[in-house]
C-alpha positions as CSV (number, residue, x, y, z in Angstrom):
1,X,-8.9,-35.5,4.1
2,X,-8.2,-36.5,0.5
3,X,-5.3,-34.5,-0.9
4,X,-5.1,-35.0,-4.7
5,X,-4.3,-32.6,-7.5
6,X,-7.0,-32.2,-10.0
7,X,-5.3,-32.0,-13.4
8,X,-6.5,-30.3,-16.6
9,X,-9.1,-32.3,-18.4
10,X,-6.9,-32.9,-21.5
11,X,-4.2,-34.8,-19.5
12,X,-6.2,-37.8,-18.3
13,X,-9.5,-38.2,-20.2
14,X,-10.5,-40.3,-23.1
15,X,-10.3,-44.1,-23.7
16,X,-6.6,-44.9,-23.5
17,X,-6.4,-48.7,-23.2
18,X,-9.6,-49.9,-24.7
19,X,-11.2,-50.2,-28.1
20,X,-14.7,-50.9,-29.1
21,X,-15.3,-53.8,-31.6
22,X,-18.8,-55.0,-32.4
23,X,-20.2,-53.6,-29.1
24,X,-17.7,-55.6,-27.1
25,X,-14.9,-54.1,-25.1
26,X,-11.5,-55.9,-25.7
27,X,-8.0,-55.3,-24.5
28,X,-5.6,-54.4,-27.2
29,X,-2.7,-56.6,-28.1
30,X,-0.3,-55.1,-25.5
31,X,-0.8,-58.1,-23.2
32,X,-1.8,-58.0,-19.5
33,X,1.6,-57.3,-17.9
34,X,2.6,-54.4,-20.3
35,X,-0.9,-53.1,-19.9
36,X,-0.7,-53.0,-16.1
37,X,2.7,-51.3,-16.3
38,X,1.4,-48.7,-18.7
39,X,-1.6,-48.1,-16.4
40,X,0.6,-47.5,-13.4
41,X,2.7,-45.0,-15.4
42,X,-0.3,-43.1,-16.5
43,X,-1.8,-43.1,-13.0
44,X,1.5,-41.7,-11.6
45,X,1.5,-39.0,-14.2
46,X,-2.1,-38.0,-13.5
47,X,-2.4,-38.5,-9.8
48,X,0.9,-37.1,-8.5
49,X,1.1,-34.5,-5.8
50,X,3.0,-31.9,-7.8
51,X,1.1,-29.7,-10.3
52,X,2.5,-28.9,-13.7
53,X,4.1,-25.5,-14.4
54,X,1.6,-22.6,-14.3
55,X,-0.6,-24.0,-11.6
56,X,-0.9,-23.3,-7.9
57,X,-3.0,-25.3,-5.5
58,X,-5.2,-24.6,-2.5
59,X,-7.5,-26.7,-0.3
60,X,-11.1,-26.2,-1.4
61,X,-13.7,-28.7,-0.3
62,X,-11.0,-31.3,0.6
63,X,-9.4,-31.2,-2.8
64,X,-6.7,-29.2,-4.6
65,X,-7.9,-26.9,-7.3
66,X,-5.9,-24.6,-9.7
67,X,-6.0,-20.9,-8.8
68,X,-5.5,-17.9,-11.0
69,X,-3.1,-15.3,-9.7
70,X,-4.1,-11.7,-10.4
71,X,-1.4,-9.2,-11.3
72,X,-3.4,-6.9,-13.6
73,X,-2.9,-3.2,-14.5
74,X,-6.2,-1.3,-14.1
75,X,-6.2,2.0,-16.0
76,X,-8.1,5.1,-15.1
77,X,-9.8,6.8,-16.9
78,X,-9.3,4.5,-19.9
79,X,-10.9,1.4,-18.5
80,X,-12.5,2.8,-15.3
81,X,-14.1,6.2,-15.2
82,X,-13.3,6.7,-11.5
83,X,-10.5,5.8,-9.2
84,X,-13.0,4.2,-6.8
85,X,-14.4,1.9,-9.6
86,X,-10.8,0.6,-10.3
87,X,-10.1,0.2,-6.6
88,X,-13.3,-1.9,-6.1
89,X,-12.3,-4.1,-9.1
90,X,-8.7,-4.6,-8.0
91,X,-7.4,-7.9,-6.6
92,X,-4.3,-8.3,-4.4
93,X,-1.2,-7.8,-6.4
94,X,-2.8,-5.5,-8.9
95,X,-1.6,-2.0,-10.0
96,X,-4.0,0.8,-10.6
97,X,-2.5,3.3,-13.0
98,X,-4.2,6.8,-13.0
99,X,-3.9,9.4,-15.7
100,X,-5.3,12.9,-15.6
101,X,-9.0,13.2,-15.1
102,X,-11.5,14.0,-17.8
103,X,-13.5,16.7,-15.9
104,X,-13.2,20.3,-17.1
105,X,-10.6,21.1,-14.5
106,X,-8.8,17.8,-15.0
107,X,-9.3,16.6,-11.4
108,X,-11.1,13.7,-9.8
109,X,-13.8,14.9,-7.5
110,X,-14.1,11.8,-5.3
111,X,-13.2,10.4,-1.9
112,X,-11.6,7.0,-2.4
113,X,-11.9,4.2,0.2
114,X,-9.4,1.3,-0.2
115,X,-10.4,-2.1,1.4
116,X,-8.3,-4.4,-0.8
117,X,-4.9,-5.4,0.6
118,X,-1.6,-5.6,-1.3
119,X,-2.3,-3.2,-4.2
120,X,-0.4,-0.2,-5.6
121,X,-2.2,2.9,-6.7
122,X,0.0,5.1,-8.9
123,X,-0.5,8.4,-10.7
124,X,1.2,8.8,-14.0
125,X,1.9,12.5,-13.4
126,X,2.2,13.9,-9.9
127,X,1.2,17.4,-10.9
128,X,-1.7,16.5,-13.3
129,X,-3.3,13.5,-11.4
130,X,-5.2,15.5,-8.9
131,X,-7.9,14.6,-6.4
132,X,-10.0,17.6,-5.4
133,X,-12.5,17.4,-2.6
134,X,-13.9,20.9,-3.3
135,X,-14.0,21.4,0.5
136,X,-16.9,19.0,0.7
137,X,-15.5,15.5,0.7
138,X,-13.6,14.2,3.8
139,X,-10.4,12.3,2.7
140,X,-8.7,12.0,-0.7
141,X,-7.7,8.5,0.1
142,X,-8.8,6.5,3.2
143,X,-6.9,3.2,3.3
144,X,-8.3,0.5,5.5
145,X,-6.3,-2.5,4.1
146,X,-2.7,-3.7,4.7
147,X,0.2,-3.2,2.4
148,X,-1.4,-0.5,0.2
149,X,1.0,1.8,-1.7
150,X,0.0,5.3,-2.9
151,X,2.3,7.1,-5.3
152,X,2.8,10.1,-7.5
153,X,-0.4,12.1,-7.2
154,X,-1.9,15.2,-5.5
155,X,-4.8,15.6,-3.1
156,X,-6.2,19.0,-2.3
157,X,-9.2,20.8,-0.8
158,X,-10.5,17.9,1.4
159,X,-12.3,18.7,4.6
160,X,-10.2,16.2,6.6
161,X,-7.0,14.7,5.1
162,X,-5.3,14.3,1.8
163,X,-3.9,10.7,2.2
164,X,-4.9,8.6,5.2
165,X,-4.1,5.1,6.4
166,X,-6.1,3.8,9.4
167,X,-5.5,0.6,11.4
168,X,-3.2,-1.1,8.9
169,X,0.1,-3.1,8.9
170,X,2.2,-2.1,6.0
171,X,1.8,1.2,4.1
172,X,3.8,3.5,1.9
173,X,3.1,7.0,0.5
174,X,5.7,8.1,-2.0
175,X,6.0,11.2,-4.3
176,X,2.7,12.6,-3.0
177,X,1.5,16.2,-2.7
178,X,-1.1,17.2,-0.2
179,X,-2.1,20.9,0.1
180,X,-4.9,23.0,1.6
181,X,-6.7,20.2,3.3
182,X,-8.8,20.7,6.4
183,X,-6.8,18.7,8.9
184,X,-3.6,16.7,8.0
185,X,-1.8,16.3,4.7
186,X,-0.4,12.8,4.9
187,X,-1.5,10.8,7.9
188,X,-1.2,7.3,9.4
189,X,-3.2,6.4,12.5
190,X,-3.0,3.3,14.5
191,X,-0.8,1.8,11.7
192,X,2.6,0.1,11.7
193,X,5.4,-0.8,9.3
194,X,5.2,2.2,7.0
195,X,7.0,4.9,5.1
196,X,6.5,8.4,3.8
197,X,9.1,9.5,1.3
198,X,9.6,12.2,-1.3
199,X,6.4,13.9,-0.3
200,X,5.2,17.5,-0.1
201,X,2.7,18.7,2.5
202,X,1.6,22.4,2.5
203,X,-1.1,24.6,3.8
204,X,-2.8,22.3,6.3
205,X,-4.2,24.0,9.5
206,X,-2.8,21.1,11.5
207,X,0.3,19.1,10.7
208,X,1.7,18.4,7.2
209,X,2.7,14.9,8.3
210,X,1.2,12.8,11.1
211,X,2.0,9.4,12.5
212,X,0.0,8.6,15.6
213,X,-1.3,6.0,18.0
214,X,1.3,3.4,17.3
215,X,3.9,1.7,19.5
216,X,6.1,0.4,18.1
217,X,5.4,2.3,14.9
218,X,8.3,0.8,12.8
219,X,7.9,3.8,10.5
220,X,10.1,6.1,8.5
221,X,9.6,9.6,7.2
222,X,12.4,10.7,4.8
223,X,13.1,13.2,2.0
224,X,9.9,15.2,2.5
225,X,9.0,18.9,2.6
226,X,6.5,20.4,5.0
227,X,5.7,24.1,4.6
228,X,3.0,26.5,5.6
229,X,1.3,24.0,7.9
230,X,0.5,24.7,11.6
231,X,3.0,21.9,12.4
232,X,5.6,20.2,10.2
233,X,5.1,16.9,12.0
234,X,2.8,15.7,14.7
235,X,3.0,12.3,16.4
236,X,0.6,11.9,19.3
237,X,1.1,8.6,21.3
238,X,3.6,7.4,18.7
239,X,7.0,5.9,19.0
240,X,9.1,2.8,19.0
241,X,11.4,2.7,15.9
242,X,9.9,6.0,14.5
243,X,12.5,7.7,12.4
244,X,12.2,11.1,10.8
245,X,15.1,12.1,8.6
246,X,15.6,14.7,5.9
247,X,12.5,16.7,6.6
248,X,12.8,20.1,5.0
249,X,11.2,23.1,6.7
250,X,11.7,26.1,4.4
251,X,12.7,29.4,6.1
252,X,10.0,31.4,4.3
253,X,7.4,29.0,5.6
254,X,5.3,29.5,8.7
255,X,5.9,25.8,9.5
256,X,8.7,25.7,12.0
257,X,7.5,23.1,14.5
258,X,7.8,19.4,15.2
259,X,5.4,18.2,17.9
260,X,5.3,15.0,20.0
261,X,2.8,14.4,22.8
262,X,2.8,10.9,24.3
263,X,1.3,9.0,27.2
264,X,3.4,6.0,26.2
265,X,7.2,5.3,26.3
266,X,8.5,6.6,23.0
267,X,11.8,6.2,21.2
268,X,12.2,8.7,18.4
269,X,15.0,9.9,16.1
270,X,14.5,13.2,14.3
271,X,16.8,14.8,11.8
272,X,15.4,17.9,10.0
273,X,16.7,21.0,8.4
274,X,15.5,24.5,7.4
275,X,16.6,26.2,4.2
276,X,19.2,28.9,4.8
277,X,20.3,27.4,8.2
278,X,23.8,26.5,9.2
279,X,23.1,22.8,9.4
280,X,20.6,20.2,10.4
281,X,18.6,19.8,13.6
282,X,19.1,16.3,14.9
283,X,17.7,14.8,18.1
284,X,17.4,11.3,19.5
285,X,15.5,10.9,22.8
286,X,13.3,8.6,24.9
287,X,10.0,10.1,26.1
288,X,8.0,8.7,28.9
289,X,4.6,10.4,29.6
290,X,5.8,13.8,28.7
291,X,5.1,16.3,25.8
292,X,7.6,18.0,23.7
293,X,7.4,20.7,21.1
294,X,10.4,21.8,19.0
295,X,9.9,25.1,17.3
296,X,11.2,28.5,16.4
297,X,15.0,29.1,16.6
298,X,15.7,25.5,17.6
299,X,14.9,24.2,14.1
300,X,17.8,24.4,11.7
301,X,20.4,25.5,14.3
302,X,22.5,22.3,13.9
303,X,21.8,21.5,17.6
304,X,22.1,17.9,18.7
305,X,20.2,16.6,21.7
306,X,21.0,13.1,23.0
């Protein structure tokens, strides 16, 4: 394999050592030895293995070629009328910045599927950047690529889930609001190495937060609120470095349950609290092929189970 850096054209092109005189090619008056020395210097400059600043290299057809690194900001709705259009145009490393929608109700009526890894999708106003499924679309976001971050927006009225990561390694959902969706609010399935933080999930008929089918999950839920859901958190067949801390379950809310059901060995730490209680509910336990449901008066009683 020939490994040689291909330089920009302006560095090594053009007649450097020769001049044309009367249709004959003649060496200049440098002399043979200085000419050879100069030739070696130029070849070293143009054929070295290290590219100049601003270039990166990769093997393409047995040669190194410069690559352009994409770190663009794609703006919705200014440059792209829909979130999906911006997602489809994004390259790894890009940021998608979303402003309020232009529809009469100010919402985006779309179900977004993300297949590009290593991108961040961020709303500019959590309460005004709204995805609304109108009870017809399935998921606000379905993320199928690794290391995708969703931030600072709201998903409501979807038939399935508000925000959903499936089969990925690396995920984060921060400053998200999910309410009145048909299944889960904020959900990661068969995914590892993730975090949910500073989120609100309300009004789901199942759980507000769900992390399931992972072992080890290597996941953290922290500084979140779950209210008026059937369950505050559900984690079927999930465990292994799964930490839930600072989950607020308001006293006025019908959400008073954390549920785990596992057929796998599970290591889990939970620290949650209810407003108006004497303290926090904290538990750390090892589950092996059993189910557990924590609900009612246990939540918020400052109990500690080891």
